[in-house]
Structures are given as C-alpha cells and as structure tokens.
C-alpha positions in Angstrom: -70.2 42.8 -195.5 -70.2 39.3 -192.8 -68.6 37.4 -195.1 -66.0 39.8 -195.2 -65.8 39.8 -191.8 -66.1 36.3 -191.1 -63.1 36.0 -193.6 -60.8 37.8 -191.3 -61.3 35.6 -188.5 -61.9 32.1 -190.5 -60.3 31.0 -193.9 -62.9 30.6 -196.9 -63.3 27.2 -195.9 -64.4 27.0 -193.0 -66.7 30.3 -194.6 -68.2 27.7 -196.7 -68.3 24.7 -194.5 -70.4 26.5 -192.1 -73.3 27.7 -194.9 -73.4 24.1 -195.1 -74.5 23.0 -191.5 -76.7 26.0 -191.4 -79.9 24.7 -192.5 -79.2 21.3 -190.6 -78.1 23.7 -187.3 -82.0 26.0 -187.6 -83.4 22.3 -187.9 -81.7 20.9 -185.5 -82.1 23.8 -183.0 -85.9 23.8 -184.1 -86.6 19.8 -183.3 -85.0 21.0 -179.5 -86.7 23.5 -179.0 -89.6 21.7 -179.6 -88.5 19.5 -177.5 -87.9 21.3 -174.4 -91.6 22.7 -174.6 -92.9 19.1 -174.3 -91.1 17.8 -171.9 -91.2 20.6 -169.5 -94.2 22.3 -168.1 -95.5 23.7 -171.5 -97.9 25.9 -169.9 -95.5 27.6 -168.0 -93.5 28.4 -171.4 -96.5 29.0 -173.8 -97.8 31.8 -171.4 -94.9 34.0 -173.2 -96.7 33.2 -176.4 -99.7 36.0 -176.8 -102.2 34.1 -178.8 -102.2 31.0 -176.9 -101.4 32.8 -173.4 -105.5 33.9 -173.9 -106.7 30.5 -174.5 -105.3 29.2 -171.1 -106.8 31.2 -168.6 -108.0 29.5 -165.3 -111.0 30.3 -164.1 -110.9 31.4 -159.9 
C-alpha cells in the first residue's frame, strides 16, 4: 500500500535507495536524540518519561 503510494510520486529507483537508508537514518536519529538529552538539561527532558520521572523528585 505504502509502496504503491510512494511509486506514484517517486520512481522505484528512489524507493530502493530509501529502503537502504532507513536503518542508517534511524540509528543517527537515535544518536542525535541521546546527544540532545545528554548536552541539555537532561532532567527537564526526562521528566516526561514516566518511569524516570518518579526517581528524581525534589524533597522540598
């Protein structure tokens, strides 16, 4: 279904090229997301993760 829709917009050559790049793009996307969490205020981002949210409660 998706291939049929894509083939109307782009050719089969570009679909096959995209298939080979998807795992690479997914890996680099994951690396980029981890880098953003690492180099920014990680508590601010990880407060939205339910399991980790409870671990870092501040005792006020």
